C-alpha positions as YAML, in Angstrom:
chain: A
units: angstrom
residues:
- id: 1
  name: MET
  ca: [0.24, 0.17, 0.03]
- id: 2
  name: CYS
  ca: [1.08, 3.43, -0.79]
- id: 3
  name: PRO
  ca: [1.66, 5.36, 2.55]
- id: 4
  name: GLU
  ca: [5.15, 5.76, 3.06]
- id: 5
  name: GLY
  ca: [5.96, 4.90, 6.87]
- id: 6
  name: VAL
  ca: [2.87, 3.15, 7.26]
- id: 7
  name: LEU
  ca: [2.74, 0.06, 4.94]
- id: 8
  name: SER
  ca: [5.61, -0.42, 2.26]
- id: 9
  name: GLN
  ca: [4.05, -2.41, -0.64]
- id: 10
  name: PRO
  ca: [3.43, -0.06, -3.38]
- id: 11
  name: HIS
  ca: [0.05, 0.48, -5.28]
- id: 12
  name: ILE
  ca: [-1.03, 2.99, -7.58]
- id: 13
  name: ALA
  ca: [-3.73, 4.19, -5.66]
- id: 14
  name: MET
  ca: [-5.22, 4.33, -2.14]
- id: 15
  name: ARG
  ca: [-8.45, 5.01, -0.18]
- id: 16
  name: ILE
  ca: [-8.29, 6.87, 3.12]
- id: 17
  name: GLY
  ca: [-10.97, 7.24, 5.82]
- id: 18
  name: VAL
  ca: [-11.25, 10.78, 7.23]
- id: 19
  name: LEU
  ca: [-13.14, 11.69, 10.32]
- id: 20
  name: SER
  ca: [-13.01, 14.16, 13.18]
- id: 21
  name: ASP
  ca: [-14.77, 15.25, 16.29]
- id: 22
  name: THR
  ca: [-15.76, 11.79, 17.48]
- id: 23
  name: HIS
  ca: [-16.32, 13.22, 21.01]
- id: 24
  name: VAL
  ca: [-16.27, 9.42, 22.52]
- id: 25
  name: PRO
  ca: [-17.78, 9.19, 25.17]
- id: 26
  name: ASP
  ca: [-18.54, 12.66, 26.23]
- id: 27
  name: ARG
  ca: [-21.23, 13.25, 23.45]
- id: 28
  name: GLN
  ca: [-21.96, 9.80, 22.00]
- id: 29
  name: ASP
  ca: [-21.20, 6.40, 23.28]
- id: 30
  name: ALA
  ca: [-19.25, 5.12, 20.09]
- id: 31
  name: ILE
  ca: [-18.37, 6.00, 16.41]
- id: 32
  name: PRO
  ca: [-21.70, 5.61, 14.61]
- id: 33
  name: GLY
  ca: [-21.72, 2.19, 12.67]
- id: 34
  name: SER
  ca: [-22.56, 3.66, 9.55]
- id: 35
  name: ILE
  ca: [-18.96, 5.75, 9.71]
- id: 36
  name: LEU
  ca: [-17.19, 2.31, 10.54]
- id: 37
  name: GLU
  ca: [-19.13, 0.56, 7.77]
- id: 38
  name: GLY
  ca: [-18.26, 3.27, 5.29]
- id: 39
  name: PHE
  ca: [-14.48, 2.80, 6.27]
- id: 40
  name: GLN
  ca: [-14.24, -0.92, 5.14]
- id: 41
  name: GLY
  ca: [-11.82, -1.60, 2.71]
- id: 42
  name: VAL
  ca: [-9.90, 1.81, 3.36]
- id: 43
  name: ASP
  ca: [-6.00, 1.53, 3.44]
- id: 44
  name: LEU
  ca: [-5.56, 4.17, 6.19]
- id: 45
  name: ILE
  ca: [-7.82, 6.32, 8.53]
- id: 46
  name: VAL
  ca: [-6.92, 9.69, 9.34]
- id: 47
  name: HIS
  ca: [-8.70, 11.37, 12.77]
- id: 48
  name: ALA
  ca: [-8.49, 14.93, 13.08]
- id: 49
  name: GLY
  ca: [-8.85, 15.33, 16.59]
- id: 50
  name: ASP
  ca: [-11.10, 15.71, 19.50]
- id: 51
  name: LEU
  ca: [-11.47, 11.71, 20.01]
- id: 52
  name: THR
  ca: [-11.74, 12.56, 23.76]
- id: 53
  name: CYS
  ca: [-10.52, 9.07, 24.35]
- id: 54
  name: LEU
  ca: [-8.08, 6.67, 23.11]
- id: 55
  name: ASP
  ca: [-10.33, 3.87, 22.68]
- id: 56
  name: VAL
  ca: [-11.45, 5.58, 19.73]
- id: 57
  name: LEU
  ca: [-8.23, 4.51, 18.13]
- id: 58
  name: SER
  ca: [-8.50, 0.84, 19.08]
- id: 59
  name: VAL
  ca: [-11.84, 0.81, 17.43]
- id: 60
  name: LEU
  ca: [-10.48, 2.52, 14.16]
- id: 61
  name: GLU
  ca: [-7.37, 0.31, 14.17]
- id: 62
  name: LYS
  ca: [-9.43, -2.80, 13.70]
- id: 63
  name: ILE
  ca: [-10.30, -1.50, 10.24]
- id: 64
  name: ALA
  ca: [-6.87, 0.03, 8.89]
- id: 65
  name: PRO
  ca: [-3.86, 1.82, 10.49]
- id: 66
  name: VAL
  ca: [-4.61, 4.94, 11.95]
- id: 67
  name: ARG
  ca: [-2.93, 8.65, 11.87]
- id: 68
  name: ALA
  ca: [-4.51, 10.93, 14.31]
- id: 69
  name: VAL
  ca: [-3.63, 14.41, 15.88]
- id: 70
  name: CYS
  ca: [-5.36, 15.75, 19.22]
- id: 71
  name: GLY
  ca: [-8.00, 18.22, 19.50]
- id: 72
  name: ASN
  ca: [-8.92, 20.94, 21.96]
- id: 73
  name: MET
  ca: [-11.51, 18.73, 23.74]
- id: 74
  name: ASP
  ca: [-9.00, 15.94, 24.17]
- id: 75
  name: THR
  ca: [-8.12, 14.59, 27.57]
- id: 76
  name: PRO
  ca: [-4.28, 14.91, 28.83]
- id: 77
  name: GLU
  ca: [-4.07, 11.16, 28.09]
- id: 78
  name: VAL
  ca: [-4.94, 11.69, 24.41]
- id: 79
  name: ARG
  ca: [-2.70, 14.80, 24.30]
- id: 80
  name: SER
  ca: [0.41, 12.88, 25.80]
- id: 81
  name: GLU
  ca: [-0.28, 10.32, 22.89]
- id: 82
  name: LEU
  ca: [-0.84, 12.45, 19.92]
- id: 83
  name: GLY
  ca: [0.62, 15.89, 18.36]
- id: 84
  name: GLU
  ca: [-1.24, 18.97, 17.39]
- id: 85
  name: THR
  ca: [-0.20, 18.45, 14.05]
- id: 86
  name: LEU
  ca: [1.01, 15.88, 11.69]
- id: 87
  name: VAL
  ca: [2.68, 15.54, 8.22]
- id: 88
  name: PHE
  ca: [3.11, 12.32, 6.38]
- id: 89
  name: ARG
  ca: [3.46, 11.12, 2.66]
- id: 90
  name: ALA
  ca: [1.19, 8.73, 1.10]
- id: 91
  name: CYS
  ca: [1.07, 7.61, -2.66]
- id: 92
  name: GLY
  ca: [3.70, 10.26, -3.53]
- id: 93
  name: LYS
  ca: [1.43, 13.06, -1.77]
- id: 94
  name: THR
  ca: [2.09, 15.21, 1.21]
- id: 95
  name: ILE
  ca: [-0.72, 15.16, 3.82]
- id: 96
  name: ALA
  ca: [-0.89, 17.48, 6.73]
- id: 97
  name: VAL
  ca: [-3.37, 17.16, 9.61]
- id: 98
  name: MET
  ca: [-4.53, 19.48, 12.18]
- id: 99
  name: HIS
  ca: [-7.44, 19.89, 14.39]
- id: 100
  name: GLY
  ca: [-7.94, 23.57, 14.72]
- id: 101
  name: THR
  ca: [-8.91, 26.34, 17.46]
- id: 102
  name: GLY
  ca: [-10.91, 29.33, 17.38]
- id: 103
  name: SER
  ca: [-13.78, 30.20, 15.09]
- id: 104
  name: PRO
  ca: [-14.72, 28.46, 12.10]
- id: 105
  name: ALA
  ca: [-13.23, 31.11, 9.93]
- id: 106
  name: GLU
  ca: [-10.09, 31.15, 12.01]
- id: 107
  name: THR
  ca: [-9.62, 27.66, 11.64]
- id: 108
  name: GLU
  ca: [-10.21, 27.29, 7.84]
- id: 109
  name: SER
  ca: [-7.70, 30.23, 7.43]
- id: 110
  name: ARG
  ca: [-5.11, 28.38, 9.43]
- id: 111
  name: ALA
  ca: [-5.59, 25.39, 7.52]
- id: 112
  name: ARG
  ca: [-5.11, 27.36, 4.36]
- id: 113
  name: SER
  ca: [-1.94, 28.68, 5.49]
- id: 114
  name: SER
  ca: [0.09, 26.61, 7.78]
- id: 115
  name: PHE
  ca: [1.16, 23.90, 5.06]
- id: 116
  name: PRO
  ca: [2.08, 25.69, 1.96]
- id: 117
  name: GLU
  ca: [3.82, 22.62, 0.34]
- id: 118
  name: ALA
  ca: [0.89, 19.99, 1.30]
- id: 119
  name: ASP
  ca: [-1.07, 18.30, -1.28]
- id: 120
  name: VAL
  ca: [-3.89, 17.65, 1.18]
- id: 121
  name: VAL
  ca: [-4.84, 19.54, 4.31]
- id: 122
  name: ILE
  ca: [-7.36, 17.59, 6.76]
- id: 123
  name: PHE
  ca: [-8.80, 19.66, 9.67]
- id: 124
  name: GLY
  ca: [-11.62, 19.44, 12.11]
- id: 125
  name: HIS
  ca: [-12.80, 21.50, 14.77]
- id: 126
  name: THR
  ca: [-15.63, 23.77, 12.98]
- id: 127
  name: HIS
  ca: [-18.10, 20.83, 12.89]
- id: 128
  name: ARG
  ca: [-18.71, 21.79, 9.22]
- id: 129
  name: PRO
  ca: [-18.05, 19.50, 6.42]
- id: 130
  name: PHE
  ca: [-15.80, 21.43, 3.90]
- id: 131
  name: MET
  ca: [-14.02, 20.82, 0.69]
- id: 132
  name: GLU
  ca: [-11.88, 23.21, -1.30]
- id: 133
  name: TYR
  ca: [-8.96, 23.20, -3.67]
- id: 134
  name: ARG
  ca: [-6.50, 26.06, -2.86]
- id: 135
  name: GLY
  ca: [-4.45, 25.83, -6.16]
- id: 136
  name: LYS
  ca: [-3.52, 22.22, -6.28]
- id: 137
  name: THR
  ca: [-4.02, 21.81, -2.48]
- id: 138
  name: LEU
  ca: [-7.09, 20.05, -1.03]
- id: 139
  name: LEU
  ca: [-8.37, 21.26, 2.07]
- id: 140
  name: LEU
  ca: [-10.96, 18.98, 3.66]
- id: 141
  name: ASN
  ca: [-12.80, 18.84, 6.98]
- id: 142
  name: PRO
  ca: [-14.95, 15.90, 7.30]
- id: 143
  name: GLY
  ca: [-17.26, 17.49, 9.72]
- id: 144
  name: PRO
  ca: [-18.19, 16.08, 12.98]
- id: 145
  name: ALA
  ca: [-18.50, 12.29, 13.60]
- id: 146
  name: TRP
  ca: [-21.34, 12.89, 16.00]
- id: 147
  name: GLY
  ca: [-24.77, 14.65, 15.21]
- id: 148
  name: PHE
  ca: [-26.51, 17.20, 17.19]
- id: 149
  name: VAL
  ca: [-29.66, 19.37, 16.53]
- id: 150
  name: TRP
  ca: [-28.49, 21.40, 13.60]
- id: 151
  name: TRP
  ca: [-25.87, 19.11, 12.07]
- id: 152
  name: LYS
  ca: [-25.46, 15.40, 10.93]
- id: 153
  name: PRO
  ca: [-22.69, 13.14, 11.45]
- id: 154
  name: SER
  ca: [-20.32, 12.81, 8.51]
- id: 155
  name: TYR
  ca: [-17.08, 11.62, 7.45]
- id: 156
  name: ALA
  ca: [-14.97, 11.71, 4.16]
- id: 157
  name: ILE
  ca: [-13.12, 9.30, 1.82]
- id: 158
  name: LEU
  ca: [-9.96, 10.42, 0.47]
- id: 159
  name: ARG
  ca: [-8.51, 8.98, -2.75]
- id: 160
  name: LEU
  ca: [-5.02, 9.22, -3.78]
- id: 161
  name: GLU
  ca: [-3.06, 8.24, -6.95]
- id: 162
  name: ASP
  ca: [0.54, 7.71, -7.08]
- id: 163
  name: ASP
  ca: [0.48, 9.83, -10.24]
- id: 164
  name: GLY
  ca: [2.10, 13.35, -10.01]
- id: 165
  name: GLU
  ca: [-0.30, 15.22, -12.30]
- id: 166
  name: LYS
  ca: [-3.43, 13.66, -10.76]
- id: 167
  name: LEU
  ca: [-4.93, 15.71, -7.86]
- id: 168
  name: PRO
  ca: [-6.27, 14.17, -4.57]
- id: 169
  name: THR
  ca: [-10.04, 13.72, -4.61]
- id: 170
  name: ALA
  ca: [-12.65, 13.36, -1.83]
- id: 171
  name: GLU
  ca: [-16.18, 12.76, -1.15]
- id: 172
  name: ILE
  ca: [-18.19, 13.78, 1.85]
- id: 173
  name: TYR
  ca: [-20.73, 11.18, 3.27]
- id: 174
  name: ARG
  ca: [-23.47, 12.80, 5.48]
- id: 175
  name: LEU
  ca: [-25.31, 10.30, 7.56]
...
């Protein structure tokens, strides 16, 4: 599979499950089953923070290898295990991950400016699904993995190809 440093057997393409703001167990008991089903067959899972407990990683690791960052609502235990940002390569692309802080506008602005060389910037915090190209960089927020009165849970599938000319693509799924 393509993710350098995760698995070493090369492929020409990979699918990455992306989620954020699971808030387990403080706002929901578990990751929604629809998200776990949607991740079946992915090569890697990226969590963009606010897990609120490390058990979330154990659940996701049963599906695929996981890369994650901590968020502003994470416990000291989670913060001691995960960094605030992460940059790695997969399928020849540079993927940057952060959670975010402040208003949605501040978080989106920071995502746009913090990783100028990245092919994909994944972020969370805003509880708003968001996908936009800034030049050749894909900015992706999968939205929250838990629902509330005015929003539905969501997640994303990111697709990468080991082709220097092909841009990363993603689709956001709302439950």
